[in-house]
DRENDO-1510 file (C-alpha; in Angstrom, 1 decimal, always signed):
<recs>
REC; n; res; u; v; w
REC; 1; MET; +52.5; +9.6; +2.1 .
REC; 2; ALA; +51.1; +6.8; +4.9 .
REC; 3; CYS; +50.0; +3.5; +5.0 .
REC; 4; ASP; +47.8; +1.8; +7.9 .
REC; 5; LEU; +47.0; -1.4; +8.0 .
REC; 6; TRP; +43.9; -2.2; +10.2 .
REC; 7; LEU; +41.9; -6.0; +11.7 .
REC; 8; VAL; +38.0; -6.1; +11.0 .
REC; 9; PRO; +36.8; -8.8; +13.0 .
REC; 10; LEU; +34.6; -10.7; +11.3 .
REC; 11; VAL; +31.9; -11.8; +13.8 .
REC; 12; ASP; +28.4; -12.0; +13.9 .
REC; 13; VAL; +28.0; -9.0; +16.0 .
REC; 14; LEU; +29.8; -6.7; +12.8 .
REC; 15; CYS; +28.9; -8.8; +10.1 .
REC; 16; HIS; +25.3; -8.4; +11.1 .
REC; 17; SER; +24.8; -5.8; +12.1 .
REC; 18; PRO; +22.3; -3.2; +9.0 .
REC; 19; ASP; +25.3; -1.0; +10.5 .
REC; 20; ASN; +28.2; -2.8; +8.8 .
REC; 21; PRO; +30.2; -0.5; +7.2 .
REC; 22; PHE; +31.6; -3.7; +5.3 .
REC; 23; ALA; +28.7; -4.9; +3.5 .
REC; 24; GLU; +30.0; -4.1; +0.3 .
REC; 25; GLU; +32.9; -5.1; +0.3 .
REC; 26; ILE; +32.3; -8.3; +2.2 .
REC; 27; ALA; +29.9; -9.2; -1.0 .
REC; 28; ALA; +32.5; -8.6; -3.2 .
REC; 29; TYR; +34.3; -10.7; -2.1 .
REC; 30; ASP; +32.4; -13.6; -1.8 .
REC; 31; LYS; +31.4; -12.9; -5.0 .
REC; 32; ALA; +35.0; -13.1; -6.4 .
REC; 33; LEU; +35.4; -16.5; -4.0 .
REC; 34; THR; +32.9; -18.7; -4.8 .
REC; 35; GLU; +33.7; -17.8; -8.4 .
REC; 36; ALA; +36.6; -19.4; -7.6 .
REC; 37; GLY; +35.6; -22.2; -5.5 .
REC; 38; LEU; +35.7; -21.4; -2.1 .
REC; 39; PRO; +34.5; -20.7; +0.7 .
REC; 40; PRO; +32.3; -17.1; +1.4 .
REC; 41; VAL; +34.2; -14.7; +3.9 .
REC; 42; PRO; +33.6; -17.0; +7.3 .
REC; 43; VAL; +31.4; -15.0; +9.8 .
REC; 44; TYR; +32.7; -16.1; +13.7 .
REC; 45; ASN; +30.4; -15.9; +16.9 .
REC; 46; TYR; +31.0; -13.4; +19.1 .
REC; 47; MET; +32.8; -14.6; +22.2 .
REC; 48; PRO; +33.5; -12.9; +25.4 .
REC; 49; GLY; +36.6; -10.8; +24.8 .
REC; 50; LEU; +35.9; -10.6; +20.9 .
REC; 51; SER; +33.7; -7.5; +19.1 .
REC; 52; GLY; +33.1; -5.9; +16.5 .
REC; 53; ASP; +35.9; -3.5; +16.9 .
REC; 54; VAL; +37.9; -2.6; +14.0 .
REC; 55; ALA; +41.8; -1.5; +14.8 .
REC; 56; PRO; +45.2; -0.3; +13.4 .
REC; 57; VAL; +47.3; -2.9; +13.7 .
REC; 58; ALA; +49.8; -1.5; +12.2 .
REC; 59; GLY; +51.6; +2.2; +9.5 .
REC; 60; PHE; +54.1; +2.4; +7.3 .
REC; 61; ASP; +54.8; +3.9; +4.4 .
REC; 62; TYR; +54.6; +3.3; +0.9 .
REC; 63; ASP; +57.9; +4.0; -0.6 .
REC; 64; ALA; +59.0; +1.4; +1.9 .
REC; 65; LEU; +55.9; -1.2; +1.7 .
REC; 66; HIS; +58.1; -1.0; -2.0 .
REC; 67; PHE; +61.7; -2.1; -1.1 .
REC; 68; LEU; +59.8; -5.1; +0.9 .
REC; 69; ARG; +58.0; -6.4; -2.2 .
REC; 70; ARG; +60.6; -5.8; -4.4 .
REC; 71; ALA; +62.8; -7.7; -2.2 .
REC; 72; HIS; +60.3; -10.5; -2.3 .
REC; 73; LEU; +59.5; -9.8; -5.9 .
REC; 74; LEU; +63.8; -10.9; -6.3 .
REC; 75; GLN; +63.5; -14.0; -4.4 .
REC; 76; LEU; +60.1; -15.4; -6.1 .
REC; 77; CYS; +62.7; -14.3; -9.4 .
REC; 78; GLY; +65.2; -16.5; -8.8 .
REC; 79; LEU; +67.1; -13.0; -8.0 .
REC; 80; GLU; +70.1; -11.8; -5.8 .
REC; 81; VAL; +67.6; -9.9; -2.8 .
REC; 82; THR; +70.2; -6.9; -2.0 .
REC; 83; PRO; +69.6; -3.9; -0.8 .
REC; 84; VAL; +68.8; -0.1; -2.0 .
REC; 85; ASP; +69.3; +3.0; -0.8 .
REC; 86; GLU; +66.0; +4.0; -3.2 .
REC; 87; LEU; +64.1; +2.0; -6.4 .
REC; 88; GLY; +64.1; +4.9; -8.5 .
REC; 89; GLY; +62.8; +2.7; -11.3 .
REC; 90; ASP; +63.8; -0.6; -10.5 .
REC; 91; TYR; +60.7; -1.8; -9.1 .
REC; 92; GLU; +58.5; -0.8; -11.7 .
REC; 93; GLN; +60.5; -2.7; -14.3 .
REC; 94; LEU; +60.8; -5.6; -11.8 .
REC; 95; LEU; +56.8; -6.1; -11.9 .
REC; 96; GLU; +57.1; -4.8; -15.9 .
REC; 97; MET; +60.0; -8.2; -16.9 .
REC; 98; PHE; +58.5; -10.7; -14.4 .
REC; 99; GLU; +54.3; -9.7; -14.2 .
REC; 100; PRO; +52.7; -13.4; -14.5 .
REC; 101; THR; +55.4; -14.2; -11.5 .
REC; 102; ALA; +53.5; -10.9; -9.3 .
REC; 103; GLN; +50.0; -11.4; -10.2 .
REC; 104; GLN; +50.3; -15.0; -7.7 .
REC; 105; SER; +52.2; -13.1; -4.8 .
REC; 106; HIS; +49.5; -12.1; -2.4 .
REC; 107; LEU; +52.2; -9.2; -1.2 .
REC; 108; VAL; +53.1; -7.2; -3.7 .
REC; 109; TRP; +50.4; -8.1; -6.5 .
REC; 110; HIS; +48.1; -5.8; -4.1 .
REC; 111; TYR; +47.0; -2.4; -4.3 .
REC; 112; ASP; +48.6; +0.1; -2.0 .
REC; 113; HIS; +45.8; +2.1; -0.2 .
REC; 114; ALA; +43.1; -0.3; -0.8 .
REC; 115; GLY; +41.4; -4.2; -0.4 .
REC; 116; ALA; +41.9; -6.4; +2.0 .
REC; 117; TYR; +43.0; -9.3; +3.4 .
REC; 118; VAL; +40.8; -12.1; +4.1 .
REC; 119; PRO; +41.5; -15.0; +6.6 .
REC; 120; VAL; +40.4; -18.1; +3.5 .
REC; 121; ASP; +43.4; -19.5; +1.7 .
REC; 122; PHE; +43.9; -19.7; -1.9 .
REC; 123; ALA; +46.8; -20.2; -3.4 .
REC; 124; ALA; +47.0; -16.5; -5.3 .
REC; 125; PRO; +45.4; -12.9; -5.7 .
REC; 126; LEU; +41.9; -13.1; -6.6 .
REC; 127; GLY; +40.7; -10.4; -9.6 .
REC; 128; ASN; +37.8; -9.3; -11.3 .
REC; 129; GLU; +35.9; -6.7; -13.5 .
REC; 130; GLU; +34.3; -5.6; -9.8 .
REC; 131; LEU; +37.5; -5.6; -7.4 .
REC; 132; MET; +39.5; -4.6; -9.6 .
REC; 133; GLU; +37.4; -1.4; -10.6 .
REC; 134; GLY; +37.5; -0.6; -6.8 .
REC; 135; GLY; +40.0; -2.2; -3.7 .
REC; 136; GLY; +41.8; -4.1; -6.1 .
REC; 137; PRO; +42.5; -7.5; -5.8 .
REC; 138; LEU; +42.2; -10.2; -2.3 .
REC; 139; GLY; +44.4; -11.5; -0.8 .
REC; 140; SER; +44.7; -14.6; +1.5 .
REC; 141; ALA; +46.3; -13.9; +5.0 .
REC; 142; HIS; +46.9; -17.4; +5.4 .
REC; 143; GLY; +49.1; -16.8; +1.6 .
REC; 144; LEU; +50.4; -13.4; +2.6 .
REC; 145; LEU; +51.9; -15.2; +5.7 .
REC; 146; ARG; +53.5; -17.9; +4.1 .
REC; 147; GLU; +55.3; -15.3; +2.0 .
REC; 148; LEU; +56.4; -13.2; +5.0 .
REC; 149; GLU; +57.8; -16.4; +6.3 .
REC; 150; SER; +59.5; -16.8; +2.7 .
REC; 151; VAL; +61.1; -14.0; +2.6 .
REC; 152; ALA; +62.2; -13.2; +6.0 .
REC; 153; PRO; +65.9; -14.7; +5.8 .
REC; 154; ALA; +66.9; -12.8; +4.0 .
REC; 155; LEU; +66.0; -9.6; +5.5 .
REC; 156; GLY; +68.1; -11.4; +8.6 .
REC; 157; ILE; +64.8; -11.9; +9.8 .
REC; 158; ASP; +63.7; -16.2; +11.8 .
REC; 159; PRO; +60.5; -16.2; +10.8 .
REC; 160; ALA; +59.5; -18.8; +13.3 .
REC; 161; ASN; +61.7; -16.0; +16.4 .
REC; 162; PRO; +60.7; -12.8; +14.5 .
REC; 163; PRO; +61.4; -9.4; +16.7 .
REC; 164; PRO; +58.6; -8.0; +18.3 .
REC; 165; ALA; +56.5; -5.6; +15.6 .
REC; 166; PRO; +56.2; -2.2; +16.3 .
REC; 167; GLN; +53.9; -0.2; +17.8 .
REC; 168; PRO; +50.9; +0.4; +15.8 .
REC; 169; PRO; +49.7; +3.8; +14.8 .
REC; 170; ALA; +47.7; +6.2; +17.8 .
REC; 171; ARG; +45.3; +7.5; +15.6 .
REC; 172; PRO; +44.9; +6.9; +11.3 .
REC; 173; THR; +46.5; +8.5; +9.4 .
REC; 174; GLU; +45.6; +10.8; +6.1 .
REC; 175; LEU; +46.8; +9.3; +2.6 .
REC; 176; GLU; +49.0; +12.8; +1.9 .
REC; 177; GLU; +50.9; +12.9; +5.2 .
REC; 178; PRO; +53.8; +11.7; +5.8 .
REC; 179; ALA; +54.2; +8.3; +7.7 .
REC; 180; ALA; +55.5; +8.5; +11.4 .
REC; 181; PRO; +58.7; +8.8; +12.1 .
REC; 182; VAL; +60.8; +5.4; +12.7 .
REC; 183; VAL; +63.7; +4.6; +14.3 .
REC; 184; TYR; +65.2; +2.1; +11.0 .
REC; 185; GLY; +68.2; +0.8; +13.0 .
REC; 186; ASP; +71.4; -0.4; +11.3 .
REC; 187; SER; +70.5; -3.6; +8.7 .
REC; 188; PRO; +70.9; -2.8; +5.2 .
REC; 189; PHE; +66.7; -4.3; +4.9 .
REC; 190; ALA; +65.7; -1.8; +7.3 .
REC; 191; ARG; +62.9; -0.8; +6.3 .
REC; 192; GLU; +61.8; -4.2; +5.0 .
REC; 193; ARG; +61.9; -5.6; +7.9 .
REC; 194; HIS; +59.9; -2.4; +9.4 .
REC; 195; VAL; +56.9; -3.7; +7.2 .
REC; 196; TRP; +58.0; -7.4; +7.4 .
REC; 197; LEU; +57.1; -6.7; +11.4 .
REC; 198; GLY; +53.9; -4.7; +10.5 .
REC; 199; LEU; +52.9; -7.0; +7.7 .
REC; 200; HIS; +53.4; -10.2; +9.9 .
REC; 201; ALA; +51.8; -9.5; +12.9 .
REC; 202; ALA; +48.3; -8.4; +11.2 .
REC; 203; ALA; +48.7; -12.4; +9.5 .
REC; 204; THR; +48.7; -13.5; +12.2 .
REC; 205; ARG; +46.4; -12.1; +14.2 .
REC; 206; SER; +43.6; -12.2; +11.3 .
REC; 207; LEU; +44.5; -16.3; +11.3 .
REC; 208; ALA; +44.8; -16.5; +14.9 .
REC; 209; GLN; +40.9; -13.7; +15.3 .
REC; 210; GLY; +39.6; -14.8; +12.1 .
REC; 211; SER; +39.6; -10.9; +11.4 .
REC; 212; MET; +40.3; -9.3; +8.0 .
REC; 213; ILE; +42.8; -6.9; +6.9 .
REC; 214; ILE; +41.7; -3.9; +5.7 .
REC; 215; PHE; +44.7; -1.1; +4.1 .
REC; 216; SER; +43.5; +2.5; +4.5 .
</recs>
């Protein structure tokens, strides 16, 4: 199944519009952030070159996303990061055995098909009843970027000089359709690297542009 990542510019022309399609989600995120003693989702003044247009930034399939999450969880738990051909029950077992650790990870503790990362720095994903019944835990783009940089060397990536990110999807993909075909390359962590590059592009642009990352 396909997973698309989108960037939502947090500019006033979008966020303060009565037609803002993300108004309810941002209100829920503000509530969770306030409950945690954090500032609300930031909204920036419009500037030339930055619009309220929502745009895709990356796309991959869910299995590949779980491969990357598995690698990061192995590292977090002090275990050897090894490649696998198929996930099987391996990833589910890791989540069950190390659930408290997984819940502290912005990369791992996130719904596949919904939820968001916002450009606010906090240590662990936030989750209250409203969030968990809707889009799931709220992640920090800062925290996501830190975790990506942490797991990068295990995947053969220099986080200070990563390869170019893959092209974003040419069109929105439906949940049940496969992701666009990918030529992964010869690395034993080729699938993990592909997702890493897409998430890294999303996280860096989120922080540079003041955007929210959403899954669809």
